[in-house]
LOROTOR-210037 format. One record per atom (N, C-alpha, C): residue in three letters; chain; residue number from 1; x, y, z. Coordinates in steps of 0.05 Angstrom, whole numbers, plus 5000, padded with zeros to 4 digits. Example, Ala and Ser with C-alpha at 12.3 -4.5 7.8 and 13.67 -1.06 7.14 Angstrom:
BEGIN
NODE     r   c     k     c1     c2     c3
NODE   ALA   A     1   5264   4886   5156
NODE   ALA   A     1   5246   4910   5156
NODE   ALA   A     1   5264   4934   5156
NODE   SER   A     2   5257   4955   5142
NODE   SER   A     2   5273   4979   5143
NODE   SER   A     2   5258   5001   5157
//
This chain:
BEGIN
NODE     r   c     k     c1     c2     c3
NODE   MET   A     1   4114   2420   5361
NODE   MET   A     1   4086   2410   5353
NODE   MET   A     1   4070   2404   5377
NODE   ALA   A     2   4079   2395   5401
NODE   ALA   A     2   4067   2385   5423
NODE   ALA   A     2   4051   2410   5436
NODE   ASN   A     3   4069   2434   5434
NODE   ASN   A     3   4055   2459   5446
NODE   ASN   A     3   4030   2468   5428
NODE   ASN   A     4   4035   2466   5400
NODE   ASN   A     4   4012   2474   5386
NODE   ASN   A     4   3989   2457   5387
NODE   GLU   A     5   3993   2429   5392
NODE   GLU   A     5   3967   2411   5396
NODE   GLU   A     5   3953   2419   5424
NODE   LYS   A     6   3972   2426   5446
NODE   LYS   A     6   3960   2433   5469
NODE   LYS   A     6   3942   2460   5466
NODE   GLU   A     7   3953   2480   5453
NODE   GLU   A     7   3940   2506   5447
NODE   GLU   A     7   3915   2500   5433
NODE   ASN   A     8   3916   2483   5412
NODE   ASN   A     8   3892   2478   5397
NODE   ASN   A     8   3870   2465   5412
NODE   ARG   A     9   3876   2450   5431
NODE   ARG   A     9   3857   2438   5450
NODE   ARG   A     9   3846   2454   5471
NODE   GLY   A    10   3857   2479   5475
NODE   GLY   A    10   3848   2498   5492
NODE   GLY   A    10   3862   2499   5521
NODE   SER   A    11   3884   2481   5522
NODE   SER   A    11   3899   2478   5546
NODE   SER   A    11   3924   2498   5544
NODE   MET   A    12   3938   2501   5561
NODE   MET   A    12   3963   2517   5560
NODE   MET   A    12   3985   2507   5568
NODE   THR   A    13   4010   2517   5559
NODE   THR   A    13   4036   2507   5570
NODE   THR   A    13   4039   2515   5599
NODE   VAL   A    14   4061   2499   5610
NODE   VAL   A    14   4072   2505   5638
NODE   VAL   A    14   4078   2533   5638
NODE   GLU   A    15   4093   2542   5621
NODE   GLU   A    15   4102   2569   5618
NODE   GLU   A    15   4083   2592   5623
NODE   GLU   A    16   4061   2586   5605
NODE   GLU   A    16   4038   2605   5601
NODE   GLU   A    16   4023   2606   5629
NODE   ALA   A    17   4018   2581   5639
NODE   ALA   A    17   4003   2578   5666
NODE   ALA   A    17   4021   2591   5686
NODE   GLY   A    18   4044   2592   5689
NODE   GLY   A    18   4063   2604   5707
NODE   GLY   A    18   4062   2632   5706
NODE   ARG   A    19   4062   2646   5682
NODE   ARG   A    19   4061   2674   5678
NODE   ARG   A    19   4032   2684   5686
NODE   LYS   A    20   4015   2668   5677
NODE   LYS   A    20   3986   2677   5683
NODE   LYS   A    20   3983   2678   5716
NODE   GLY   A    21   3994   2657   5728
NODE   GLY   A    21   3991   2657   5757
NODE   GLY   A    21   4007   2678   5772
NODE   GLY   A    22   4032   2683   5759
NODE   GLY   A    22   4045   2704   5770
NODE   GLY   A    22   4032   2732   5767
NODE   GLU   A    23   4019   2734   5744
NODE   GLU   A    23   4005   2760   5741
NODE   GLU   A    23   3981   2764   5762
NODE   GLU   A    24   3968   2741   5763
NODE   GLU   A    24   3944   2743   5783
NODE   GLU   A    24   3956   2748   5811
NODE   THR   A    25   3976   2737   5819
NODE   THR   A    25   3986   2738   5846
NODE   THR   A    25   3994   2769   5851
NODE   SER   A    26   4006   2779   5829
NODE   SER   A    26   4016   2808   5830
NODE   SER   A    26   3991   2828   5836
NODE   ARG   A    27   3970   2820   5821
NODE   ARG   A    27   3945   2835   5825
NODE   ARG   A    27   3932   2835   5853
NODE   THR   A    28   3934   2812   5863
NODE   THR   A    28   3920   2803   5886
NODE   THR   A    28   3934   2808   5914
NODE   HIS   A    29   3959   2813   5911
NODE   HIS   A    29   3977   2817   5934
NODE   HIS   A    29   3992   2844   5935
NODE   ASP   A    30   3997   2853   5958
NODE   ASP   A    30   4015   2880   5958
NODE   ASP   A    30   4045   2874   5969
NODE   LYS   A    31   4055   2893   5968
NODE   LYS   A    31   4083   2896   5976
NODE   LYS   A    31   4089   2884   6002
NODE   GLU   A    32   4073   2882   6023
NODE   GLU   A    32   4079   2870   6048
NODE   GLU   A    32   4076   2843   6041
NODE   PHE   A    33   4060   2833   6026
NODE   PHE   A    33   4060   2802   6023
NODE   PHE   A    33   4088   2793   6010
NODE   TYR   A    34   4097   2805   5989
NODE   TYR   A    34   4121   2797   5978
NODE   TYR   A    34   4144   2803   6001
NODE   GLN   A    35   4145   2824   6013
NODE   GLN   A    35   4165   2825   6037
NODE   GLN   A    35   4166   2801   6056
NODE   GLU   A    36   4142   2792   6063
NODE   GLU   A    36   4137   2772   6082
NODE   GLU   A    36   4146   2744   6070
NODE   ILE   A    37   4141   2740   6047
NODE   ILE   A    37   4148   2715   6037
NODE   ILE   A    37   4181   2715   6031
NODE   GLY   A    38   4188   2740   6025
NODE   GLY   A    38   4218   2743   6022
NODE   GLY   A    38   4235   2736   6047
NODE   ARG   A    39   4222   2747   6070
NODE   ARG   A    39   4234   2747   6098
NODE   ARG   A    39   4235   2718   6103
NODE   LYS   A    40   4212   2704   6099
NODE   LYS   A    40   4210   2675   6107
NODE   LYS   A    40   4230   2658   6090
NODE   GLY   A    41   4231   2665   6067
NODE   GLY   A    41   4250   2649   6042
NODE   GLY   A    41   4278   2656   6055
NODE   GLY   A    42   4286   2680   6063
NODE   GLY   A    42   4315   2686   6073
NODE   GLY   A    42   4320   2672   6099
NODE   GLU   A    43   4300   2669   6118
NODE   GLU   A    43   4302   2656   6142
NODE   GLU   A    43   4309   2627   6137
NODE   ALA   A    44   4291   2613   6116
NODE   ALA   A    44   4293   2585   6115
NODE   ALA   A    44   4321   2577   6099
NODE   THR   A    45   4329   2598   6083
NODE   THR   A    45   4356   2592   6069
NODE   THR   A    45   4379   2593   6090
NODE   SER   A    46   4374   2615   6110
NODE   SER   A    46   4397   2614   6129
NODE   SER   A    46   4398   2591   6147
NODE   GLU   A    47   4376   2580   6153
NODE   GLU   A    47   4375   2556   6169
NODE   GLU   A    47   4387   2533   6157
NODE   ASN   A    48   4385   2532   6130
NODE   ASN   A    48   4395   2507   6115
NODE   ASN   A    48   4420   2508   6103
NODE   HIS   A    49   4433   2532   6106
NODE   HIS   A    49   4460   2534   6089
NODE   HIS   A    49   4476   2548   6111
NODE   ASP   A    50   4504   2544   6104
NODE   ASP   A    50   4525   2554   6123
NODE   ASP   A    50   4541   2577   6110
NODE   LYS   A    51   4560   2586   6122
NODE   LYS   A    51   4578   2610   6113
NODE   LYS   A    51   4589   2606   6086
NODE   GLU   A    52   4598   2583   6078
NODE   GLU   A    52   4609   2572   6055
NODE   GLU   A    52   4590   2578   6031
NODE   PHE   A    53   4566   2570   6036
NODE   PHE   A    53   4545   2574   6015
NODE   PHE   A    53   4542   2605   6009
NODE   TYR   A    54   4541   2623   6027
NODE   TYR   A    54   4543   2652   6021
NODE   TYR   A    54   4564   2662   6005
NODE   GLN   A    55   4587   2652   6015
NODE   GLN   A    55   4613   2660   6004
NODE   GLN   A    55   4614   2652   5975
NODE   GLU   A    56   4604   2626   5967
NODE   GLU   A    56   4604   2617   5941
NODE   GLU   A    56   4584   2634   5924
NODE   ILE   A    57   4559   2640   5932
NODE   ILE   A    57   4540   2654   5915
NODE   ILE   A    57   4549   2684   5914
NODE   GLY   A    58   4562   2693   5933
NODE   GLY   A    58   4578   2720   5932
NODE   GLY   A    58   4596   2720   5913
NODE   ARG   A    59   4612   2700   5910
NODE   ARG   A    59   4633   2700   5893
NODE   ARG   A    59   4622   2694   5863
NODE   LYS   A    60   4605   2680   5860
NODE   LYS   A    60   4593   2677   5832
NODE   LYS   A    60   4578   2702   5822
NODE   GLY   A    61   4563   2714   5841
NODE   GLY   A    61   4552   2737   5832
NODE   GLY   A    61   4572   2762   5828
NODE   GLY   A    62   4593   2764   5840
NODE   GLY   A    62   4611   2784   5835
NODE   GLY   A    62   4625   2777   5808
NODE   GLU   A    63   4633   2751   5802
NODE   GLU   A    63   4640   2744   5775
NODE   GLU   A    63   4626   2755   5754
NODE   ALA   A    64   4600   2747   5756
NODE   ALA   A    64   4580   2753   5735
NODE   ALA   A    64   4576   2781   5733
NODE   THR   A    65   4576   2797   5755
NODE   THR   A    65   4573   2827   5752
NODE   THR   A    65   4596   2837   5738
NODE   SER   A    66   4621   2825   5746
NODE   SER   A    66   4644   2840   5731
NODE   SER   A    66   4648   2832   5703
NODE   LYS   A    67   4636   2810   5695
NODE   LYS   A    67   4631   2803   5664
NODE   LYS   A    67   4618   2822   5651
NODE   ASN   A    68   4595   2829   5664
NODE   ASN   A    68   4573   2845   5652
NODE   ASN   A    68   4575   2877   5651
NODE   HIS   A    69   4594   2886   5667
NODE   HIS   A    69   4598   2914   5671
NODE   HIS   A    69   4621   2922   5671
NODE   ASP   A    70   4627   2948   5664
NODE   ASP   A    70   4653   2961   5660
NODE   ASP   A    70   4660   2980   5682
NODE   LYS   A    71   4682   2992   5682
NODE   LYS   A    71   4692   3013   5699
NODE   LYS   A    71   4673   3033   5709
NODE   GLU   A    72   4662   3042   5688
NODE   GLU   A    72   4641   3066   5696
NODE   GLU   A    72   4621   3056   5712
NODE   PHE   A    73   4610   3034   5708
NODE   PHE   A    73   4588   3020   5725
NODE   PHE   A    73   4597   3021   5755
NODE   TYR   A    74   4622   3013   5762
NODE   TYR   A    74   4633   3010   5788
NODE   TYR   A    74   4634   3040   5797
NODE   GLN   A    75   4645   3059   5783
NODE   GLN   A    75   4647   3084   5790
NODE   GLN   A    75   4621   3097   5800
NODE   GLU   A    76   4598   3093   5781
NODE   GLU   A    76   4572   3102   5787
NODE   GLU   A    76   4561   3090   5813
NODE   ILE   A    77   4563   3063   5817
NODE   ILE   A    77   4552   3054   5842
NODE   ILE   A    77   4569   3063   5868
NODE   GLY   A    78   4593   3065   5860
NODE   GLY   A    78   4611   3078   5886
NODE   GLY   A    78   4602   3105   5893
NODE   GLU   A    79   4596   3122   5873
NODE   GLU   A    79   4586   3148   5879
NODE   GLU   A    79   4559   3148   5893
NODE   LYS   A    80   4542   3132   5882
NODE   LYS   A    80   4515   3128   5894
NODE   LYS   A    80   4517   3120   5923
NODE   GLY   A    81   4535   3101   5931
NODE   GLY   A    81   4539   3091   5955
NODE   GLY   A    81   4550   3110   5973
NODE   GLY   A    82   4570   3125   5961
NODE   GLY   A    82   4581   3146   5979
NODE   GLY   A    82   4561   3168   5988
NODE   LYS   A    83   4542   3174   5969
NODE   LYS   A    83   4523   3198   5973
NODE   LYS   A    83   4503   3186   5994
NODE   ALA   A    84   4493   3162   5991
NODE   ALA   A    84   4476   3147   6009
NODE   ALA   A    84   4488   3150   6037
NODE   ARG   A    85   4512   3140   6039
NODE   ARG   A    85   4524   3140   6066
NODE   ARG   A    85   4528   3169   6076
NODE   ALA   A    86   4534   3187   6062
NODE   ALA   A    86   4535   3215   6071
NODE   ALA   A    86   4509   3224   6082
NODE   GLU   A    87   4489   3219   6071
NODE   GLU   A    87   4460   3226   6077
NODE   GLU   A    87   4452   3210   6100
NODE   GLN   A    88   4465   3187   6105
NODE   GLN   A    88   4455   3172   6130
NODE   GLN   A    88   4471   3186   6152
NODE   ARG   A    89   4495   3196   6150
NODE   ARG   A    89   4507   3207   6172
NODE   ARG   A    89   4495   3232   6177
NODE   ASP   A    90   4484   3243   6159
NODE   ASP   A    90   4472   3272   6163
NODE   ASP   A    90   4446   3265   6180
NODE   ASP   A    91   4435   3244   6176
NODE   ASP   A    91   4406   3237   6190
NODE   ASP   A    91   4414   3230   6218
NODE   ASP   A    92   4434   3220   6225
NODE   ASP   A    92   4440   3210   6252
NODE   ASP   A    92   4447   3235   6273
//
């Protein structure tokens, strides 16, 4: 009910404001902008976290991936990785 009251008064929810802000940012910034903020975020994260942090998020990510994908998924990404590596060696 609170959300409906806000909409009726012409204001928006936090979710809607975030979505609109994200869309506007996407329209006004290019790939390099996102690469730069990603680089800065990665640097800040590495300055504030140790090896164990990365091991833990890697473990959690691996567990989540294994719950959501089957054997065929791993075969497919293995083949893609092998092909990419072979192409990389050909370029060297």
